C-alpha positions in Angstrom: 71.1 -3.4 -8.0 73.2 -1.5 -5.5 73.1 -4.5 -3.2 74.3 -6.9 -5.9 77.1 -4.5 -6.9 78.2 -4.2 -3.3 78.4 -8.0 -2.9 80.4 -8.4 -6.2 82.9 -5.7 -5.1 83.4 -7.4 -1.7 84.0 -10.8 -3.3 86.6 -9.4 -5.7 88.5 -7.8 -2.7 88.6 -10.8 -0.5 91.8 -13.0 -0.7 91.7 -16.7 -1.3 92.9 -19.1 1.4 94.8 -22.0 -0.2 95.5 -25.1 1.8 99.0 -25.4 3.2 101.2 -28.4 2.6 100.6 -31.5 4.7 102.7 -32.0 7.8 105.2 -34.8 7.0 104.1 -38.0 8.7 100.8 -36.6 9.8 97.8 -38.9 9.8 100.0 -42.0 9.9 97.9 -45.0 11.0 94.7 -43.0 11.2 91.7 -44.6 9.5 88.1 -43.5 8.9 85.3 -45.3 7.3 84.2 -42.3 5.1 85.0 -42.8 1.4 86.5 -39.3 1.4 87.8 -37.1 4.2 90.1 -34.2 5.1 91.5 -32.8 8.4 92.7 -29.2 8.2 93.9 -26.6 10.8 92.0 -23.4 10.2 94.6 -20.7 10.7 97.4 -22.1 8.6 95.3 -24.3 6.3 97.7 -27.2 7.1 96.3 -30.6 6.0 96.8 -33.2 8.6 95.0 -36.1 7.0 93.4 -36.8 3.7 91.6 -39.7 2.0 90.5 -39.4 -1.6 90.3 -35.7 -0.8 89.9 -34.6 -4.4 87.3 -37.2 -5.4 84.2 -35.3 -6.5 80.6 -36.1 -5.6 77.2 -34.6 -4.7 77.5 -32.8 -1.3 73.8 -32.4 -0.4 73.3 -29.6 2.1 77.0 -29.2 2.8 76.4 -26.9 -0.2 75.0 -24.3 2.3 78.5 -23.6 3.6 78.9 -21.5 0.5 75.4 -20.1 0.7 76.1 -19.0 4.3 79.4 -17.6 3.3 77.8 -15.2 0.8 75.2 -14.2 3.3 77.7 -13.4 6.0 79.9 -11.5 3.6 76.9 -9.5 2.5 76.1 -8.6 6.1 79.6 -7.7 6.9 79.9 -5.5 3.8 76.8 -3.6 4.7 74.9 -4.8 1.7 72.2 -6.1 4.0 71.5 -5.9 7.7 70.6 -8.8 10.0 67.4 -6.8 10.8 66.4 -6.5 7.1 63.0 -8.1 6.3 63.0 -11.0 3.8 59.7 -11.9 2.1 59.3 -15.5 1.0 58.4 -15.9 -2.7 56.1 -18.6 -3.9 59.1 -20.5 -5.3 61.0 -20.3 -1.9 57.9 -21.5 -0.1 57.5 -24.5 -2.4 60.7 -26.1 -1.4 60.6 -29.3 0.6 63.2 -31.5 2.3 64.7 -29.8 5.3 62.7 -26.6 5.7 60.7 -24.4 8.1 57.6 -24.4 5.9 57.7 -20.8 4.8 54.4 -19.6 3.4 54.4 -17.3 0.3 54.5 -13.8 1.5 55.8 -14.7 5.0 58.4 -12.4 6.3 61.4 -13.1 8.5 64.6 -11.1 9.2 67.9 -11.9 7.6 69.0 -13.0 11.1 66.2 -15.6 11.5 66.7 -16.8 7.9 70.4 -17.4 8.5 69.6 -19.1 11.8 67.3 -21.5 10.1 69.8 -22.3 7.4 72.6 -22.9 9.9 70.6 -24.9 12.4 68.1 -27.0 10.5 69.4 -26.6 6.9 66.3 -24.9 5.8 66.1 -25.1 2.0 63.2 -22.6 1.8 65.2 -20.0 3.7 68.3 -20.6 1.6 66.3 -19.9 -1.6 64.5 -16.9 0.0 67.9 -15.4 1.0 69.4 -16.1 -2.5 66.5 -14.2 -4.1 66.7 -11.4 -1.5 70.4 -10.8 -2.1 70.6 -11.3 -5.9 67.1 -11.2 -7.2 67.0 -14.8 -8.2 68.6 -18.1 -7.2 70.2 -18.4 -10.7 72.2 -15.1 -10.2 73.1 -16.1 -6.6 74.4 -19.5 -7.8 76.5 -17.6 -10.3 78.0 -15.7 -7.4 78.6 -19.0 -5.6 80.7 -20.3 -8.5 82.6 -17.1 -8.9 83.4 -17.2 -5.2 84.5 -20.8 -5.5 87.0 -19.8 -8.2 88.3 -17.0 -6.1 89.0 -19.4 -3.3 90.8 -21.8 -5.6 88.3 -24.6 -5.4 89.3 -26.6 -8.4 86.8 -29.4 -8.0 83.6 -27.6 -7.2 80.6 -26.5 -9.2 77.2 -25.4 -7.9 73.9 -25.5 -9.8 71.7 -24.6 -6.8 72.0 -22.9 -3.4 70.5 -25.8 -1.3 72.1 -29.1 -2.3 68.7 -30.5 -2.7 69.0 -31.4 -6.4 71.6 -33.6 -8.0 71.6 -32.8 -11.8 75.1 -34.0 -12.4 76.4 -30.4 -12.5 76.5 -29.9 -8.7 79.6 -31.4 -7.1 82.6 -30.7 -4.8 85.2 -32.7 -2.9 86.3 -33.0 0.7 89.3 -30.7 0.2 87.2 -28.0 -1.4 84.6 -28.3 1.4 87.4 -27.8 4.0 88.6 -24.7 2.1 85.2 -23.1 1.9 84.6 -24.0 5.6 87.9 -22.3 6.5 86.8 -19.2 4.7 83.4 -19.2 6.4 85.0 -19.6 9.8 87.1 -16.5 9.2 83.8 -14.7 10.0 83.4 -15.2 13.8 79.8 -14.0 13.6 78.7 -17.3 11.9 79.5 -19.2 15.1 76.6 -17.4 16.8 74.4 -19.5 14.4 76.4 -22.7 13.9 76.8 -23.4 17.6 73.0 -23.2 18.4 71.8 -26.6 19.6 68.1 -25.7 20.1 66.2 -22.5 19.4 62.9 -21.4 17.9 61.2 -19.0 15.4 57.8 -17.5 15.0 57.6 -16.4 18.6 58.5 -19.9 19.9 55.9 -21.7 17.9 58.4 -23.6 15.7 61.3 -25.3 17.3 64.8 -25.7 15.8 67.2 -28.5 16.7 70.6 -28.6 15.1 71.2 -31.3 12.5 74.8 -31.4 13.6 74.7 -33.6 16.7 78.4 -32.8 17.5 77.2 -29.3 18.6 75.7 -30.9 21.7 78.2 -33.6 22.4 81.7 -32.6 21.2 83.7 -30.2 23.5 84.6 -27.0 21.6 82.4 -27.7 18.6 81.9 -24.6 16.5 79.8 -26.1 13.7 79.6 -26.4 10.8 77.2 -28.1 8.4 75.7 -31.5 7.7 74.3 -32.9 4.5 72.2 -35.9 3.5 70.4 -37.2 0.4 70.1 -40.8 -0.8 72.7 -39.9 -3.5 75.2 -38.1 -1.3 74.7 -40.2 1.7 75.8 -38.7 5.0 78.2 -35.7 4.8 79.6 -33.4 7.4 82.0 -30.5 7.8 82.7 -30.4 11.5 84.8 -27.7 13.2 86.0 -27.4 16.8 88.2 -25.0 18.7 90.2 -25.5 21.9 92.9 -23.2 23.4 92.8 -20.9 20.4 93.4 -23.7 17.8 90.6 -24.7 15.5 90.3 -27.7 13.2 88.0 -28.7 10.4 87.1 -32.3 9.8 85.3 -33.1 6.5 83.8 -36.5 5.9 81.8 -37.3 2.8 79.4 -40.0 1.6 79.3 -42.0 4.8 76.9 -45.0 5.2 75.2 -43.7 8.3 74.8 -40.6 10.4 76.6 -42.2 13.3 79.6 -43.2 11.2 79.7 -39.7 9.9 79.8 -38.3 13.4 82.3 -40.9 14.7 84.7 -40.3 11.8 84.6 -36.5 12.4 85.3 -37.0 16.1 88.1 -39.4 15.3 89.8 -36.8 13.1 89.3 -33.9 15.6 90.5 -36.0 18.5 93.7 -36.9 16.6 94.3 -33.2 15.8 93.8 -31.9 19.3 95.9 -34.7 20.8 98.8 -34.5 18.4 99.4 -30.9 17.2 99.7 -27.3 18.3 100.3 -23.9 16.8 103.8 -22.4 17.2 104.1 -18.6 16.9 106.4 -17.4 14.1 107.0 -14.2 16.0 109.4 -13.7 19.0 107.9 -12.4 22.2 110.4 -9.5 22.4 109.5 -6.5 20.2 111.6 -5.9 17.1 114.2 -3.1 17.5 114.5 -0.2 15.2 117.4 -0.7 12.7 120.0 2.1 12.2 120.1 3.6 8.7 123.3 5.0 7.3 122.8 8.3 5.3 119.1 8.2 5.7 116.7 11.1 6.2 115.9 9.4 9.5 118.3 7.6 11.7 116.4 4.3 12.1 113.7 2.3 10.3 111.0 0.3 12.2 110.8 -3.4 11.4 108.0 -5.9 10.9 107.7 -9.6 10.3 106.5 -11.0 7.0 104.8 -14.2 6.2 102.4 -16.4 8.3 102.1 -15.7 12.0 102.1 -19.3 13.1 103.0 -22.9 12.1 101.4 -26.2 13.0 103.8 -28.6 14.6 103.7 -31.8 16.6 103.3 -31.4 20.4 106.4 -31.6 22.6 109.3 -29.3 23.4 109.5 -25.5 23.4 110.5 -23.5 20.3 113.5 -21.2 20.3 113.9 -17.9 18.4 117.1 -16.5 16.9 117.0 -13.0 15.4 119.7 -12.1 12.8 120.0 -8.4 11.8 122.8 -6.3 10.4 124.4 -3.5 12.5 122.8 -1.0 10.0 121.5 -0.7 6.5 122.3 2.0 3.9 119.7 4.4 2.6 117.6 4.3 0.6 115.4 1.6 2.2 112.3 0.5 0.4 109.2 -0.4 2.5 108.9 -4.2 2.7 112.6 -4.7 1.9 114.0 -7.8 3.7 116.7 -6.8 6.2 117.0 -9.8 8.5 115.7 -13.2 9.6 114.0 -14.8 12.6 114.9 -18.5 12.8 112.4 -20.6 14.6 113.7 -24.0 15.8 112.3 -26.9 17.7 114.4 -29.7 19.1 117.4 -28.4 17.3 115.7 -28.5 13.9 114.7 -25.3 12.0 111.0 -25.0 11.6 110.9 -21.7 9.7 113.0 -18.7 8.6 110.7 -15.7 8.9 111.6 -12.6 6.9 112.2 -9.4 8.9 111.4 -6.4 6.7 111.4 -2.6 6.8 108.1 -1.3 8.0 108.4 2.0 6.1 110.6 3.6 3.5 113.6 5.7 4.3 115.0 8.1 1.6 118.6 8.9 1.3 119.7 12.2 2.7 120.6 14.9 0.2 123.7 17.0 0.1 122.1 20.0 1.9 120.7 17.8 4.6 124.1 16.1 5.0 125.8 19.4 5.3 123.3 20.5 8.0 123.8 17.3 9.9 127.6 17.7 9.7 127.3 21.3 10.9 125.1 20.2 13.8 127.6 17.6 14.9 130.4 20.1 14.8 128.5 22.6 16.9 127.9 19.9 19.4 131.7 19.2 19.8 
């Protein structure tokens, strides 16, 4: 019960990551064969391409992006440890499809279970972990749907933790898959699993080969999850990072595995070739701003808003900081006192608020008198 409470509290505290507005003109002339697709930059959530992005359908094992997210959040919250032992139930061991053929009563660590889910999409391990975290898959799926709501996934509903069964109540869309992928990638620890190409369990007796072929062939690939059933067809959320910029390409319901991979590569290639992140912070440190009639003479400053912006490649950005000579006390923490204008090619990209980093109270009569007396003594 304590473990379940810890997971619930963590989920309530984590912020949602909505998608940013598409870049004007992005994706022009770009085509993919997938019936539904999205290309998103991870840090800002900027959508660079979409095709039928809100059309819902059965996602197959792409479902396990949310399953892995809940597992990683449980680990990072301390609700479970990677070294904790998980015992497979008869129900978990009964699952077919993609699996590692757990036997009822077989024990594996959380670390090995997560590795099997990430690398070979093990249905039996996903159910075993759901039961370990929440007591039953039913309760775990309830958490999945709660987390989906917190992330603002408006076109998603889960009825199982594997994506093995299509009962008409289990669906999502390309945009929502990109958003849950973005949330999962916030946890750098997951990449230790999703970037594995080949590994093994049971002391090397059972080999694992990643179902995501881009892990072995696409430079900078960081994951993320494949899916296939005869209903869903071939689905993929592919992520890749180069030079500190990471993109997520989601393609859903493709005719073949190769078309799935080719579409994802097309989207990722387009992103890396065409865009870059521009910092919304000047390199020079912000000065302290003088405060008139304050209990302290200056107030430290900070930037507000996102730290970067996605823009087309080409040219160097310029930064212009506008601040008043001073501000009168009292100053509230977070009060906007100035603006950093970020421009590229003569066009303004963003106006970043510059705010007071702490509060400054107005000086009282006694303090003012002492200050005046001190200035007179110094004459």
